[in-house]
N, C-alpha and C positions, 0 to 999 in steps of 0.2 A: 401581626394585629397591626391595624390600624385606624385610628382615630378622627375623624374630621368632623369637625365646629363648623357650621355657617354662622356669619352675623351680618347685618345690614339690609336686612329686610322694614319696611314698612310702609306705612301709607300716603298715597302720594296724588296728584292730580295730574290727568292725562298730561304728556307733553314734556312730564318732568324726567330727571334721570335718579337713577339709584347704583348703588355699589355693591355687591355683594362681595363675599370674603369667606373662604373657608380656609380654614387653619387645619396640616394635618401634622400625625406625630405618631413615632412607634413602628416607622419603618423609612427607609432612605428615600426621598422625597423624589428628588431626580430619577429614581424607579418607577416612579408611578405615574402613566397615564391618566390626566383628569378629564372629567366632566362634569356637566348641568345639566339636569333634567328638572321639567317641573309638573306640578300636576293638578288641577283645578277640582274643585269640587264635581263628581259624576261623572269625571272624566278622567281616561286613563293615562300614566306616565308617559309626558312627551319630552324627547329629546330636543337639546335648546345649544347647545355647544359642547366642542372637546378639543383639548389642546395635547399635544407630543410630549413627550419625557423635557424635551429640552425646550420647549417652547416655541420650536422655529416652525411647527403647523397649526395649524387650528381649521375648525368644521363648525358650519353654522344650518342650524333648520333656517328652513326658505323663510319661514313667519319672523325672524328675529334678523336678518341677512341687512348689516347696514346699519342697524340702529345697536346690536348688543356687542359686545368686544370680551372676548375671553383673555385672560393675560396669566403670568405665572410667576414667581418670585422665588426661584429655588433654594437661594438663602436664606430667607425666610420661612419654608416652608408651607407658603400661599398661594392659594389660586383665587384671582378674583374673576368677577361678570360685570362688567361696564353697563348699565342697561340706561339707553337713554331712547328721549322719544316715546316715552311709555304709552302704552294704549292700554283701556280697560281690558281687551282680551289678555294682557300678559298675567293678571291677576292670577296666582297661584301659592302653591308652597314651591320653593326652590330646592332641589336636593345637590348637593354635591355628592362628585362618586370618584373611587379612585379604581384603576386597573392597573394589575399586578405585571398579566401578560402581554398588554398592548403596549406597543411603541408610540404607535399614532394616535391613539384614542378612537372611540367607536362610538356610532351613533345607537347602537344596540347596547338597551339598557342590561343584558345579558353578559355582558363583558365584563361587566365591572364587579368589583369584589367587595368592595365597601362603600358604606352610605354615611351621610350624616344624617341628624334629625332633620332638618329642613329651614326654612325661614319664610315666613309669609310676606309677600307681596300684594298687596292691593291698590289697585289705581282705580281711582275714581273720574267718572266722567263730568 
């Protein structure tokens, strides 16, 4: 079992920055590929970013590329999502996810075995 706890969400104005954190426990963190997804009201869950087990490879949705950065600290069992130049359309609940099978991560939410409870990000215009 893997427990994931997100933090760092909040209400900000357009153009601001936020840094989300996701603390993992229950399994060797360096054996987990990690991902961030988001879901806005009335919309489907959407891929945001993913990072490989080692942290050497990452991938982003086109909508956040160049504004968001995913990173991880395997010594602290934590994955981060730095979000810059936030837009109102970034408003959503952001979820951290862990995959025990993937090395490089995935854009497909079905590839993830464990999920956090989510953290709300609201961007006002």
